[in-house]
C-alpha positions in Angstrom: 164.1 13.0 -122.6 163.8 9.3 -123.4 166.0 6.5 -124.6 165.5 3.3 -126.4 165.4 0.4 -124.0 165.7 -3.4 -124.6 162.4 -3.4 -126.6 162.3 -0.5 -129.1 158.6 0.1 -128.1 159.7 1.0 -124.6 161.7 3.9 -123.2 163.9 4.4 -120.1 162.6 5.3 -117.6 159.6 3.0 -117.8 156.4 3.5 -115.8 156.6 1.8 -112.5 154.1 -0.9 -113.4 156.0 -1.8 -116.5 159.3 -1.8 -114.6 157.8 -4.4 -112.2 156.8 -6.6 -115.1 160.2 -6.4 -116.7 162.0 -7.1 -113.4 159.8 -10.1 -112.6 160.4 -11.5 -116.1 164.1 -11.1 -115.6 164.0 -12.9 -112.3 162.2 -15.9 -113.7 164.7 -16.1 -116.5 167.7 -15.8 -114.1 166.3 -18.5 -111.9 165.9 -20.8 -114.9 169.0 -20.0 -117.0 171.6 -18.4 -114.7 171.3 -19.9 -111.2 171.8 -23.6 -112.0 175.2 -23.0 -113.6 176.3 -20.8 -110.7 175.3 -23.4 -108.1 177.2 -26.0 -110.0 180.3 -23.7 -110.2 180.1 -23.1 -106.5 179.4 -26.7 -105.6 176.3 -25.9 -103.6 173.1 -28.1 -103.7 170.9 -25.9 -101.5 171.1 -22.1 -101.0 169.2 -20.7 -98.0 168.6 -16.9 -98.1 167.0 -15.4 -95.0 166.0 -11.9 -94.0 163.6 -10.1 -91.7 161.6 -7.0 -92.6 163.9 -3.9 -92.8 167.0 -6.0 -92.2 167.1 -7.8 -95.6 170.1 -9.7 -96.9 171.3 -7.8 -99.9 170.9 -11.0 -102.0 167.3 -11.5 -100.7 166.3 -8.1 -102.2 167.3 -9.3 -105.7 165.1 -12.5 -105.3 161.9 -10.8 -104.2 159.1 -9.8 -106.5 159.3 -6.3 -107.8 156.3 -5.3 -105.8 158.0 -6.3 -102.6 159.9 -3.3 -101.3 161.2 -5.3 -98.3 160.9 -8.7 -96.8 157.7 -9.6 -95.0 158.2 -10.6 -91.3 160.8 -13.4 -91.7 161.2 -14.5 -95.3 163.2 -17.7 -96.0 164.0 -18.7 -99.5 165.2 -22.2 -100.4 166.9 -22.7 -103.8 167.5 -26.4 -104.4 169.6 -27.7 -107.2 168.5 -31.0 -108.8 168.7 -32.7 -112.1 165.7 -30.8 -113.3 167.2 -27.3 -112.6 166.6 -25.2 -109.5 163.5 -25.5 -107.4 162.8 -22.1 -105.7 160.7 -22.5 -102.6 159.6 -19.9 -99.9 159.1 -20.6 -96.2 157.2 -17.4 -95.6 153.9 -16.3 -94.1 153.0 -14.7 -97.4 153.3 -16.0 -101.0 156.6 -14.9 -102.6 156.2 -14.4 -106.4 157.8 -17.2 -108.4 158.7 -19.2 -105.4 156.7 -22.3 -104.5 155.0 -22.0 -101.2 156.5 -24.4 -98.7 154.6 -23.3 -95.6 151.1 -22.0 -95.1 151.8 -20.2 -91.9 150.1 -22.8 -89.8 151.7 -23.4 -86.4 150.3 -26.7 -85.6 150.0 -25.4 -82.0 146.9 -24.2 -80.2 147.0 -20.5 -79.5 148.8 -19.6 -82.7 151.4 -17.5 -80.8 154.3 -15.7 -82.4 156.7 -18.2 -80.8 154.7 -21.1 -82.2 154.8 -19.5 -85.7 158.5 -19.1 -85.5 159.0 -22.7 -84.5 156.8 -23.9 -87.2 158.6 -21.9 -89.8 162.0 -23.2 -88.9 160.6 -26.8 -88.6 159.5 -26.5 -92.2 163.0 -25.5 -93.2 164.3 -28.6 -91.4 161.7 -30.8 -93.2 162.7 -29.4 -96.6 166.3 -30.0 -95.9 165.6 -33.6 -94.8 163.7 -34.3 -98.0 166.2 -32.6 -100.3 169.3 -34.3 -98.7 171.8 -31.7 -99.9 175.5 -32.4 -99.4 176.5 -28.7 -99.2 174.1 -25.9 -97.9 175.1 -22.4 -98.9 174.4 -19.5 -96.5 175.3 -15.8 -97.0 178.3 -15.3 -94.8 181.5 -13.8 -96.3 184.6 -12.2 -95.0 185.4 -10.3 -98.1 182.1 -9.2 -99.7 179.6 -7.2 -97.7 177.0 -8.0 -100.3 177.5 -11.7 -99.6 177.5 -11.4 -95.8 173.8 -10.7 -95.3 172.8 -13.5 -92.9 172.4 -11.9 -89.5 173.8 -13.3 -86.3 170.3 -14.2 -85.0 169.1 -15.8 -88.2 172.3 -17.8 -88.3 171.8 -19.1 -84.8 168.1 -20.0 -85.4 169.0 -21.7 -88.7 171.8 -23.7 -87.1 169.5 -24.8 -84.2 166.7 -25.8 -86.6 168.9 -27.9 -88.8 170.4 -29.9 -86.0 172.9 -32.5 -87.5 172.4 -30.9 -91.0 174.1 -27.8 -89.7 177.4 -29.6 -90.4 176.7 -29.2 -94.1 176.5 -25.4 -94.0 179.2 -23.6 -96.1 179.8 -20.0 -97.2 177.8 -19.2 -100.3 180.2 -16.3 -101.0 181.1 -17.4 -104.6 177.4 -18.2 -105.4 176.2 -14.9 -104.0 178.8 -12.9 -105.9 178.0 -14.8 -109.1 174.3 -14.2 -108.7 174.8 -10.5 -108.1 177.4 -9.9 -110.8 176.0 -11.9 -113.7 173.9 -10.0 -116.2 171.3 -11.2 -118.7 171.6 -9.9 -122.3 168.4 -8.0 -121.6 169.9 -6.4 -118.5 172.9 -5.3 -120.5 170.6 -3.8 -123.1 168.8 -1.8 -120.4 172.1 -0.6 -119.0 173.0 0.8 -122.5 169.8 2.9 -122.4 170.5 4.0 -118.8 174.1 5.0 -119.6 172.8 7.0 -122.6 170.4 8.8 -120.3 173.2 9.6 -117.8 175.3 11.0 -120.7 172.4 13.2 -121.9 171.8 14.6 -118.4 175.5 15.4 -118.0 175.6 17.1 -121.4 172.6 19.2 -120.4 174.2 20.0 -117.0 177.4 21.1 -118.6 175.7 23.6 -120.9 174.5 27.2 -120.7 171.0 25.8 -119.9 172.3 25.1 -116.4 175.6 26.9 -116.0 175.9 30.7 -116.0 179.6 31.4 -115.8 180.4 33.8 -113.0 177.2 32.9 -111.1 176.5 29.2 -111.0 178.5 27.1 -108.4 179.7 23.6 -108.8 177.3 22.6 -106.0 174.4 24.2 -108.0 175.2 21.9 -110.9 175.4 18.8 -108.7 171.9 19.5 -107.2 170.5 20.3 -110.7 171.6 16.8 -111.8 169.9 15.2 -108.9 166.7 17.1 -109.4 166.8 16.3 -113.1 167.1 12.6 -112.5 164.2 12.8 -110.1 162.0 14.7 -112.6 162.8 12.1 -115.2 161.6 9.3 -113.0 165.0 7.8 -112.0 166.9 8.3 -108.8 170.6 8.6 -108.0 172.2 6.0 -105.8 174.6 8.5 -104.5 174.6 12.3 -104.3 176.0 13.6 -107.6 179.2 15.6 -107.3 180.8 18.3 -109.4 184.4 19.3 -108.8 186.4 22.2 -110.2 190.1 22.5 -111.0 191.6 25.8 -112.1 195.0 27.4 -112.7 196.6 28.7 -109.5 194.8 26.2 -107.2 197.1 23.1 -107.0 195.9 19.6 -106.1 196.3 18.6 -102.5 197.5 15.3 -101.1 195.1 13.0 -99.4 196.3 9.5 -98.3 199.0 9.5 -100.9 196.8 10.7 -103.8 196.5 14.2 -105.2 192.9 15.5 -105.3 191.2 18.8 -106.4 191.2 21.6 -103.9 188.7 24.1 -105.3 185.7 24.3 -102.8 182.5 22.5 -103.8 180.6 25.8 -103.6 183.0 27.8 -105.8 181.5 29.8 -108.7 182.4 28.5 -112.1 184.8 30.7 -114.0 186.4 30.9 -117.4 189.3 28.5 -117.7 187.8 26.0 -115.2 187.9 22.3 -115.6 184.7 20.7 -114.5 184.3 17.0 -113.5 181.1 15.2 -112.5 180.5 11.8 -110.9 176.9 10.6 -111.2 174.9 7.4 -110.9 171.3 6.6 -111.6 169.0 3.7 -110.7 166.2 2.2 -112.8 164.8 -1.4 -113.2 166.8 -2.5 -110.2 170.1 -1.6 -111.9 172.7 1.1 -111.5 175.0 3.2 -113.6 178.2 5.1 -112.6 179.6 7.8 -114.8 182.3 10.5 -114.8 182.8 13.1 -117.5 184.6 16.4 -117.9 183.9 19.9 -119.3 186.0 23.0 -119.9 184.9 26.6 -119.7 186.4 28.5 -122.6 188.2 31.7 -121.9 187.4 34.7 -124.1 188.9 34.0 -127.6 189.4 30.3 -127.0 187.7 27.7 -129.2 189.1 24.6 -127.5 190.6 23.5 -124.2 194.3 24.1 -123.8 196.5 21.6 -125.5 197.8 20.4 -122.1 194.3 19.5 -120.9 193.6 17.8 -124.2 196.8 15.8 -123.7 195.6 14.7 -120.2 192.3 13.5 -121.7 194.2 11.6 -124.4 196.3 10.0 -121.7 193.2 9.0 -119.7 191.7 7.5 -122.9 194.9 5.5 -123.4 194.7 4.2 -119.8 191.1 3.2 -120.5 192.3 1.2 -123.5 195.1 -0.5 -121.4 192.7 -1.3 -118.6 190.0 -2.7 -121.0 192.7 -4.9 -122.6 193.7 -6.3 -119.2 190.0 -7.0 -118.2 189.7 -10.5 -119.5 187.8 -13.5 -117.9 190.0 -15.7 -115.8 192.2 -13.0 -114.3 191.6 -11.8 -110.8 190.8 -8.2 -110.1 194.3 -7.8 -108.7 195.9 -9.3 -111.8 193.9 -6.9 -114.0 195.1 -4.0 -111.9 198.7 -5.1 -112.0 198.7 -5.6 -115.8 196.9 -2.3 -116.5 199.2 -0.3 -114.2 202.4 -1.9 -115.6 201.3 -1.2 -119.2 200.5 2.4 -118.3 203.8 2.9 -116.5 205.6 1.5 -119.6 204.0 4.3 -121.6 204.9 7.0 -119.1 201.3 7.4 -117.9 200.9 8.4 -114.2 197.5 7.3 -113.1 195.4 5.1 -110.9 192.8 2.4 -111.7 189.9 1.7 -109.4 187.2 0.0 -111.5 184.4 -2.0 -110.1 181.5 -4.3 -111.0 178.1 -2.6 -111.4 174.6 -4.0 -111.7 172.1 -4.5 -108.8 174.5 -2.3 -106.7 176.6 0.7 -107.7 179.8 -0.7 -106.1 178.7 -4.2 -107.0 179.8 -7.7 -106.0 182.7 -9.1 -108.0 186.4 -8.5 -108.4 187.7 -5.2 -107.1 190.1 -3.7 -109.6 192.0 -1.4 -107.3 190.6 1.4 -105.1 191.7 5.0 -105.4 193.8 4.6 -102.2 194.8 0.9 -102.8 196.8 0.7 -105.9 198.9 -2.4 -104.9 195.8 -4.6 -104.9 192.7 -5.2 -102.7 193.0 -8.3 -100.5 190.1 -10.6 -100.7 187.7 -8.8 -103.1 190.6 -8.3 -105.5 191.4 -12.0 -105.6 188.0 -12.8 -107.1 188.2 -13.8 -110.8 186.7 -11.9 -113.7 183.7 -13.7 -115.4 181.9 -13.1 -118.7 178.3 -11.7 -118.8 179.2 -9.0 -116.3 179.2 -5.2 -116.3 181.7 -2.8 -114.9 182.3 0.9 -114.2 185.7 1.4 -116.0 186.9 4.0 -113.5 190.4 5.6 -113.4 192.3 8.8 -113.3 195.6 10.2 -114.7 197.8 13.0 -113.4 199.6 15.3 -115.8 201.2 18.7 -115.8 199.6 21.4 -117.9 202.0 23.8 -119.6 199.3 26.4 -120.0 198.8 26.3 -116.2 202.5 26.8 -115.5 202.9 23.0 -115.3 200.4 22.7 -112.6 199.3 19.1 -112.3 195.7 18.2 -113.1 193.9 15.0 -112.1 191.6 13.9 -114.9 189.1 11.2 -114.0 187.0 9.1 -116.4 184.3 6.5 -115.7 182.2 4.7 -118.2 179.9 1.7 -118.1 181.2 -1.4 -120.0 179.9 -4.9 -120.5 182.1 -8.0 -120.7 180.6 -10.9 -122.7 181.9 -13.8 -124.8 182.1 -11.2 -127.7 184.6 -9.1 -125.6 184.3 -5.8 -123.9 182.0 -3.0 -125.1 181.3 0.5 -123.9 177.6 0.7 -123.0 177.2 4.1 -124.6 180.6 5.1 -125.9 183.3 7.0 -124.0 184.4 10.6 -123.7 187.3 11.5 -126.0 186.7 15.3 -126.2 185.9 17.8 -123.5 182.3 19.2 -123.3 182.9 22.9 -123.9 181.1 25.7 -122.1 181.2 29.3 -123.5 182.7 31.9 -121.2 179.5 33.9 -121.1 
């Protein structure tokens, strides 16, 4: 199974060596074309990103060469904004890809002890700052975004001590870190299209007689098949896939004010069941997040009951209302409020909990609700929506099904979308009809 990627001569997934080439090329382009504007928007002249091996700042991982699977010892990256663009420099014992080497590892002390090496490394950071003379030095500390809060306590202390009087110029790089993580190149969006198509193909195969034997296969079997299928195809999930069942006679149960399915994870799939999956794959340093639904036909049926089809139509309408509300300039909380008000005006009972996606599955950027926070998300929900970003458009509706004695179903949908100057686009379409499984 393969899909067309940014270049029609390539497929997703790519061989690992080709992936590394693509990711390093993207990084160079992002440093040249994306970062200067983000630094100007945040008002930061120098961005210092620090991490130690196996305790990497989440931002640091997105700046390292593709062949670096972690930081090496202590890795310090300095990104200086000047009239000529951004100068990326590395104060590191080892060369760091596209970053200019600002330190050879020499200690200047006899004995070459570990302590001497540490002092020399921080002294080089101080020298760089003195020469650059930045007015505002951004560091990754953030109250609201975990992905922008990667500077550890120890590294913060050592940096502050090394900078001396320049430490007064340290400011939170929250907005810069979020901007860096959420902004997508056109080439990255093209890759996400291919990745979403692959996810949809795997889901279609999972919800088919190839995988599901009605009366024998469990929901948990299907979830594990999806994970194994991704692995066999050369991509990996960023969370354990889940498959949930809803069926007539098993009502939803309340959890923190929200109604959720109550059929056990290991229940056997039966005729008349509604199947729902939530899957996300990783490739090229990017993530997808997808939810789709299938219905198991009862003997004599050729389609899902009208009540279930009406629930899917309501979910599609809620997608449209949320997509219409998702415009640059609004905060995540404003998008949530507008979308929910529009849905309520049309009599749709549902929740919106969409989120940015890119380097991370639940990515940095505006939170547009959470499943248990429908009145807004303090902090992360106050971040504005920007163009050249990607989202998992995630939501659910609740609706009684006449054919199930008016039992309420919760129908969740999640599709990848990109938001650019041209508007919002689905990265590989959206589900408007149930995937149908024969009864046997």
